[in-house]
C-alpha positions in Angstrom: -9.7 149.7 84.5 -10.0 153.3 85.4 -7.0 155.3 86.7 -8.6 155.6 90.2 -9.2 151.9 90.4 -5.6 151.1 89.3 -4.3 153.6 91.9 -6.2 151.8 94.7 -4.4 148.6 93.7 -1.0 150.3 93.2 -1.0 152.3 96.4 -2.3 150.4 99.4 -3.5 152.4 102.3 -4.0 151.1 105.8 -4.2 152.4 109.4 -2.7 150.2 112.1 -3.1 151.6 115.5 -1.6 155.1 115.5 0.2 154.7 112.2 -1.0 155.3 108.6 0.8 153.1 106.1 1.3 153.9 102.4 2.6 150.9 100.4 3.7 151.4 96.8 2.4 148.2 95.1 3.8 147.7 91.7 6.6 145.3 92.5 7.0 144.0 89.0 7.8 147.6 87.9 9.9 148.3 91.0 7.0 150.3 92.3 7.5 153.0 89.7 5.2 156.0 90.2 2.3 156.9 88.0 0.2 160.1 88.1 -2.8 158.4 89.8 -0.4 156.9 92.4 0.9 160.4 93.2 -2.6 161.8 93.6 -3.6 158.9 95.8 -0.7 159.4 98.1 -1.6 163.1 98.4 -5.2 162.3 99.2 -4.0 159.9 102.0 -1.8 162.6 103.5 -4.7 165.1 103.5 -7.0 162.6 105.2 -4.4 161.6 107.8 -3.3 165.1 108.5 -6.9 165.8 109.6 -7.3 162.6 111.6 -6.1 162.9 115.2 -5.9 159.1 115.5 -3.2 158.9 112.9 0.0 160.2 114.5 2.6 158.8 112.2 2.8 158.1 108.5 5.0 155.2 107.1 5.8 154.7 103.4 7.3 151.5 102.1 7.4 149.4 98.9 5.9 146.1 98.1 8.1 143.2 97.1 11.8 142.5 97.9 13.5 144.8 95.4 12.9 148.3 96.7 10.8 151.2 97.7 10.6 152.8 94.3 12.7 153.0 91.1 11.3 156.4 90.1 8.6 157.6 87.7 7.2 155.5 84.9 9.8 156.5 82.3 8.2 154.4 79.5 5.1 156.6 79.8 7.4 159.7 79.8 9.1 158.3 76.6 5.8 157.8 74.9 4.6 161.3 75.9 7.8 162.9 74.7 7.7 161.2 71.4 4.1 162.3 70.9 4.8 165.9 71.9 2.3 165.6 74.7 1.9 167.3 78.1 0.9 164.4 80.3 4.4 164.2 81.8 4.3 167.9 82.7 1.0 167.4 84.4 2.4 164.5 86.3 5.5 166.4 87.4 3.4 169.3 88.6 1.5 167.1 91.0 4.6 165.0 91.9 6.6 168.1 92.8 3.7 169.4 94.9 3.7 166.1 96.7 7.4 166.4 97.3 7.0 169.8 98.9 4.0 168.5 100.9 6.1 165.7 102.4 8.8 168.1 103.4 6.3 170.2 105.3 4.1 167.4 106.7 3.2 168.2 110.3 3.3 164.6 111.5 6.2 162.2 111.5 6.7 160.9 108.0 8.8 157.7 108.2 10.3 156.4 104.9 11.5 152.8 104.7 14.2 153.3 102.0 14.9 149.6 101.7 16.3 148.3 98.4 16.2 150.4 95.3 15.3 154.1 95.9 15.9 156.2 92.8 14.5 159.3 91.1 10.9 159.7 92.1 11.5 157.2 94.9 13.9 159.7 96.5 11.2 162.3 96.1 8.6 160.4 98.2 11.2 159.4 100.9 14.2 161.7 101.3 12.0 164.8 102.0 10.5 163.0 105.0 11.3 163.7 108.6 12.5 160.2 109.4 14.4 158.5 106.6 15.6 155.0 107.2 18.0 153.0 105.0 19.0 149.4 105.3 21.9 147.2 104.2 20.0 146.6 100.9 19.5 150.3 100.1 20.7 151.6 96.8 19.9 155.3 96.5 20.4 157.3 93.4 19.4 160.2 91.1 20.4 158.6 87.8 18.7 161.0 85.4 21.8 162.1 83.4 22.0 158.6 82.0 18.7 159.0 80.2 19.2 162.6 79.1 17.3 164.0 82.0 18.1 166.2 85.0 17.7 165.4 88.7 14.2 166.5 89.8 11.7 165.8 92.7 13.8 168.1 94.8 16.9 166.1 94.1 18.9 169.2 93.2 17.9 170.8 96.5 19.0 167.7 98.5 22.2 167.2 96.6 23.1 170.9 96.8 23.0 170.6 100.6 25.3 167.5 100.6 28.8 168.0 102.2 31.5 169.4 100.0 30.9 168.4 96.4 29.4 165.0 97.1 26.1 166.1 95.7 27.7 167.3 92.5 29.4 163.9 92.1 26.1 162.0 92.7 24.0 164.3 90.5 26.4 164.2 87.5 27.3 160.5 87.6 24.0 159.2 88.8 25.9 156.7 91.0 23.9 154.5 93.3 25.1 154.6 96.9 24.6 152.3 99.9 23.4 153.2 103.4 26.5 154.7 104.9 27.0 157.0 101.9 23.3 158.0 101.9 23.7 159.0 105.5 26.9 160.9 104.7 25.3 162.7 101.8 22.3 163.8 103.9 19.8 161.7 102.0 18.9 159.5 105.0 18.9 159.8 108.8 19.1 156.3 110.3 20.3 152.8 109.5 18.0 149.9 110.5 18.7 146.3 109.4 16.1 145.2 106.9 14.9 142.3 109.0 13.9 144.7 111.8 11.6 146.9 109.7 8.6 144.8 110.4 9.1 145.0 114.1 9.7 148.7 113.9 6.4 149.2 111.9 4.6 147.1 114.6 6.0 149.4 117.3 5.0 152.5 115.4 1.4 151.3 115.6 1.6 151.6 119.4 4.1 154.3 120.2 5.6 157.6 118.9 8.7 157.5 116.7 10.8 159.2 119.3 10.0 156.4 121.8 10.8 153.4 119.6 13.4 154.3 116.9 16.5 154.1 119.1 15.8 150.4 119.8 16.3 149.7 116.1 19.0 152.0 114.9 22.4 150.4 114.3 25.7 151.4 112.7 25.7 151.0 108.9 28.2 148.8 107.1 31.2 150.9 105.8 30.6 153.2 102.8 32.9 154.4 100.0 32.5 158.1 99.6 34.2 159.2 102.7 37.5 157.8 101.4 37.1 159.7 98.1 36.2 163.1 99.5 39.6 164.6 98.8 39.5 164.2 95.0 35.7 164.6 94.8 35.8 167.9 96.5 38.7 169.2 94.5 37.6 168.0 91.1 33.9 168.9 91.3 34.6 172.4 92.6 35.4 173.4 89.0 33.1 175.8 87.2 32.4 173.6 84.1 31.8 170.0 83.3 34.8 170.0 81.0 37.1 171.1 83.7 35.7 168.6 86.1 36.5 165.8 83.7 40.0 167.2 83.1 40.6 167.4 86.9 39.4 163.8 87.4 41.8 162.5 84.7 44.7 164.6 86.1 44.5 163.0 89.6 46.0 159.7 88.3 43.6 157.8 90.6 41.8 154.8 89.2 38.5 155.7 90.8 38.6 159.3 89.5 39.4 158.1 86.0 36.5 155.6 86.1 34.3 158.5 87.2 35.5 160.6 84.2 34.7 157.7 81.9 31.2 157.6 83.4 30.7 161.3 82.8 31.7 161.2 79.2 29.1 158.5 78.5 26.3 160.6 79.9 24.2 163.2 78.0 26.5 166.2 77.5 23.5 168.6 77.7 22.1 166.9 80.8 25.4 167.2 82.5 25.8 170.9 81.8 22.2 171.6 82.8 22.5 169.5 86.0 25.6 171.4 87.1 23.9 174.7 86.4 20.8 173.6 88.3 22.8 172.5 91.3 24.8 175.8 91.5 21.6 177.8 91.2 19.8 175.6 93.8 22.3 176.7 96.4 21.1 180.3 96.1 17.4 179.8 95.6 16.4 179.2 99.2 13.7 176.8 100.3 12.8 173.6 98.6 9.7 175.1 96.9 11.9 177.6 94.9 14.1 174.7 93.7 11.1 172.6 92.7 9.8 175.4 90.7 13.2 175.6 88.9 13.2 171.9 88.4 9.8 172.1 86.8 11.1 174.5 84.2 14.0 172.3 83.5 11.9 169.1 83.3 9.5 170.7 80.8 12.4 171.8 78.7 13.9 168.3 78.8 10.6 166.8 77.7 11.0 168.6 74.4 14.6 167.6 74.0 16.0 164.9 71.7 18.2 163.5 74.5 15.4 162.4 76.8 13.7 160.4 74.1 17.0 158.9 73.0 18.3 158.2 76.5 15.1 156.3 77.5 15.2 154.4 74.2 18.8 153.3 74.7 18.5 152.4 78.4 15.0 151.1 78.8 13.1 150.5 75.5 15.7 149.0 73.2 18.3 148.4 75.9 21.2 148.7 73.5 23.0 151.0 76.0 24.3 153.1 73.1 22.6 156.5 73.2 23.3 158.9 70.4 23.3 162.2 72.2 22.7 165.5 70.4 24.9 167.4 70.7 27.3 164.5 71.1 30.1 166.3 73.0 30.4 168.7 75.9 32.2 171.2 73.7 29.2 171.4 71.4 26.8 172.3 74.2 26.6 176.1 74.4 25.7 178.4 77.2 22.6 179.3 75.2 21.6 175.6 75.1 21.8 175.4 78.8 20.0 178.8 79.4 17.0 177.5 77.5 16.3 175.0 80.2 15.8 177.8 82.8 13.8 180.1 80.6 10.3 181.1 81.9 7.5 178.8 80.6 5.0 181.5 80.1 1.9 182.7 81.8 -0.2 180.0 83.4 2.4 177.3 82.8 4.8 177.8 85.7 4.7 175.8 88.9 3.9 178.0 91.8 4.3 176.5 95.3 4.0 179.6 97.5 6.3 180.5 100.3 7.9 177.5 101.9 9.9 179.4 104.5 12.5 177.6 106.6 12.4 173.8 106.9 10.2 172.9 109.9 11.5 171.3 113.0 11.1 167.5 113.0 7.5 166.8 114.0 8.5 164.1 116.4 
């Protein structure tokens, strides 16, 4: 089957009344994104932007488990092992799509139901209407596979209140609906059993006229109760100091977080912290995506990405052998290499994004 044929099966497109629907349709793979899927979503957005009869775009995931668990990391693993460039080509188009979604001139409604991780965050959390449910589990879990948050994740997490974004980026923790709302990764809570009725209403009426009928208070979250130690500990300048501060609190939750961090890729942790700090000063999403592209390309050539995916996904022994193995062994020069220019013709250039647009609804 050709890639274009596969993409037609894996991204279902339909227009119902005034709404265009994008359904990610790889439920057995938790709707993981492939390159052809990214291109097909982009083509749909182009067609519907020009079609006056389509006034709202809705993205959701097939099956009961979630919107999207991210990119196809088995394919990335194979590409990294072979020293290829398919992943870099994929990221180039994926990050362009992320920026496109953020600037889309029509309401872009994301049903962030179930698992929404990595690339799933990229196709949802940049939208203008981001809806979570009681089943939502939202995360940027990249440091656990020797990678660094991408798809504009460092942009979104850098904007989170206090140091919540640093905590979520470094640990890769999955959060529920209330915490996604608190962190700025979502806008509204709608019970999962009401999404079908909401979608039906969007076929008939604008978002602004129907959404309020479905929004409800989310079940309680956890992060608000941990803000004091999160904001204090993660304000440190280095990952080593963050771990020391976590351990010094004497709090069980903080100690468990420290244990989580020391199990992650030391290099990925240090690069992630640097990427977040830099993202705060870069300006619009487009500039951050360009930085993420450099970082992702550098990670593709690293030992830790191959090893992390092997341990977590391929062999599933959950015992990655990171190189370097400790935070102390990761030098400033090691981190700086991830941000080095890629060379003429290899950079991602997204133009001038400007200020985030007003919500188009």
